[in-house]
C-alpha positions as CSV (number, residue, x, y, z in Angstrom):
1,M,115.3,69.5,127.0
2,S,114.0,71.5,124.0
3,N,112.7,75.0,124.2
4,D,109.5,74.1,122.4
5,F,107.3,74.7,125.4
6,N,108.5,78.3,125.9
7,R,108.0,79.3,122.3
8,D,104.8,81.2,121.5
9,K,102.8,78.9,119.2
10,R,101.0,81.7,117.4
11,T,104.0,83.3,115.8
12,P,106.3,81.3,113.5
13,E,110.0,81.7,113.8
14,N,110.5,83.2,110.3
15,T,107.8,85.8,110.5
16,E,108.5,88.8,108.3
17,P,106.6,92.1,108.7
18,P,103.9,92.5,106.1
19,E,104.8,94.4,103.0
20,F,101.7,96.5,103.0
21,E,99.7,98.0,105.9
22,E,95.9,97.6,105.7
23,K,93.5,100.1,107.2
24,V,89.8,99.6,107.2
25,I,88.0,102.9,106.5
26,S,84.5,101.7,106.8
27,I,82.4,98.6,107.1
28,D,78.7,99.0,106.1
29,R,75.8,96.6,106.1
30,V,74.0,96.7,102.8
31,T,70.7,94.9,101.9
32,R,69.1,93.7,98.7
33,V,65.4,93.2,98.7
34,V,64.4,89.8,97.1
35,K,61.1,87.9,97.0
36,G,61.7,86.2,100.3
37,G,62.8,89.3,102.2
38,R,66.1,91.1,102.6
39,R,69.5,89.7,101.9
40,M,72.2,91.3,104.1
41,R,75.8,91.6,103.1
42,F,78.8,93.7,104.3
43,R,80.7,96.2,102.2
44,A,84.3,97.0,103.3
45,T,86.4,100.0,102.2
46,V,90.1,99.4,102.8
47,V,93.3,101.4,102.2
48,V,96.5,99.5,101.6
49,G,100.0,101.2,101.5
50,N,103.6,100.6,102.2
51,H,104.5,104.1,103.6
52,K,107.0,104.5,100.8
53,G,104.8,105.9,98.0
54,R,102.6,103.0,97.1
55,V,98.9,103.2,98.0
56,G,95.6,101.7,96.8
57,V,91.9,101.8,97.8
58,G,89.6,98.8,97.5
59,I,85.9,98.3,98.0
60,D,84.2,94.9,98.0
61,K,81.3,93.0,99.5
62,G,80.9,89.6,101.2
63,N,78.5,87.6,103.3
64,E,80.7,88.1,106.3
65,V,82.8,91.0,107.5
66,M,86.1,89.1,107.1
67,T,85.3,88.0,103.6
68,A,84.5,91.6,102.6
69,V,87.7,92.9,104.1
70,Q,89.9,90.2,102.4
71,K,88.3,90.9,99.0
72,A,88.6,94.7,99.5
73,V,92.3,94.2,100.4
74,A,92.9,92.1,97.3
75,R,91.2,94.7,95.1
76,A,93.2,97.6,96.7
77,K,96.5,95.7,96.0
78,R,95.4,95.4,92.3
79,N,94.6,99.1,92.1
80,M,97.7,100.5,93.6
81,I,99.4,103.7,92.4
82,D,103.0,105.0,92.9
83,I,103.6,108.5,94.0
84,E,106.9,110.3,94.3
85,L,107.4,111.9,97.7
86,K,109.6,115.0,98.2
87,A,111.1,114.3,101.6
88,T,108.1,113.9,103.9
89,T,105.5,115.7,101.7
90,I,104.3,116.0,98.1
91,A,106.0,118.0,95.3
92,H,103.3,120.5,94.6
93,E,99.6,121.4,95.1
94,T,97.1,119.0,93.6
95,S,93.4,118.3,93.7
96,G,91.1,115.4,92.8
97,R,87.3,115.1,92.2
98,K,85.1,112.1,92.5
99,A,81.4,112.5,92.2
100,G,80.5,115.3,94.7
101,A,83.8,115.0,96.6
102,Y,86.6,117.5,96.0
103,V,89.9,117.0,97.8
104,F,92.7,119.7,97.8
105,L,96.2,118.7,98.8
106,K,99.0,121.2,99.6
107,P,102.6,120.4,100.6
108,A,103.7,121.5,104.1
109,S,107.0,122.1,105.8
110,E,108.6,119.3,107.9
111,G,107.1,118.9,111.3
112,T,103.6,120.1,110.3
113,G,102.0,116.6,110.3
114,V,99.1,115.3,108.4
115,I,96.4,118.0,108.5
116,A,93.5,115.8,107.2
117,G,90.6,113.9,108.4
118,G,88.7,110.7,107.8
119,A,89.4,108.8,104.6
120,V,91.9,111.4,103.3
121,R,94.1,111.0,106.4
122,A,94.0,107.2,106.0
123,V,95.1,107.3,102.3
124,L,97.8,109.9,102.9
125,E,99.3,108.0,105.9
126,A,99.3,104.7,104.0
127,A,101.1,106.4,101.2
128,G,103.8,107.6,103.6
129,V,103.1,111.3,103.5
130,R,103.9,112.8,106.9
131,D,103.6,116.5,106.3
132,I,100.6,117.9,104.3
133,L,97.7,120.2,104.4
134,S,94.3,119.1,102.9
135,K,90.8,120.2,102.5
136,M,87.7,118.2,101.7
137,I,85.0,120.1,100.0
138,G,81.5,118.8,99.0
139,S,80.6,115.3,99.9
140,N,81.1,113.6,103.3
141,S,81.2,110.2,101.6
142,K,84.2,108.2,102.8
143,I,84.3,106.3,99.6
144,N,84.3,109.3,97.3
145,N,86.8,111.2,99.5
146,A,89.2,108.2,99.4
147,Y,88.9,108.0,95.6
148,A,89.3,111.7,95.2
149,T,92.5,111.6,97.3
150,I,93.8,108.8,95.1
151,L,93.0,110.8,92.0
152,A,94.8,113.8,93.5
153,L,97.9,111.8,94.3
154,D,97.8,110.2,90.9
155,G,97.8,113.7,89.4
156,L,101.1,114.5,90.9
157,K,103.7,115.2,88.3
158,K,107.1,113.4,88.6
159,P,109.9,115.9,89.6
160,K,111.9,115.1,86.4
161,V,108.9,116.0,84.3
162,V,108.4,119.3,86.2
163,V,112.1,120.2,85.7
164,A,112.1,119.3,82.0
165,K,109.0,121.5,81.5
166,A,110.6,124.4,83.4
167,V,113.8,124.1,81.3
168,K,111.8,124.0,78.1
169,E,109.7,127.1,79.1
170,T,112.9,129.1,80.0
171,K,114.5,128.3,76.7
172,E,111.4,129.5,74.9
173,E,111.4,132.7,76.9
174,V,115.1,133.4,76.1
175,K,114.3,133.2,72.3
């Protein structure tokens, strides 16, 4: 007798874990006023990352929540950035600004954890950063704080560039 009855029908045999983890930051109901009244839609803000240095933020709208989330995930995957991690943290201090939101990121020693809140925490965890200090200044907007965090991470210099610049500066000082 086959084992078909004991197998869970919801999970296929060759299931692989997803490449990217998706985290919904916020779902908002937005309205547009038209001649006949109000048209309601949903706006989803999503962070997508692989915990190994790739992360993206996407925002999109749809008539249903699931549609909005799927479109936001697709947009986040298109807008991904790569960051270089130094062990479990970032290489150096950095900051990003989007509209009224200002996000400051500072590397932390191993075991510190992610000292961040809200959208900043979601973006950093999706990127794979496990030890970092952060500060949000200005806006409380989840969207602007998520984008400011992405801009801060995108502003990280690659370690090879930092070393090359330091070598060049020391050669100039010697002359």
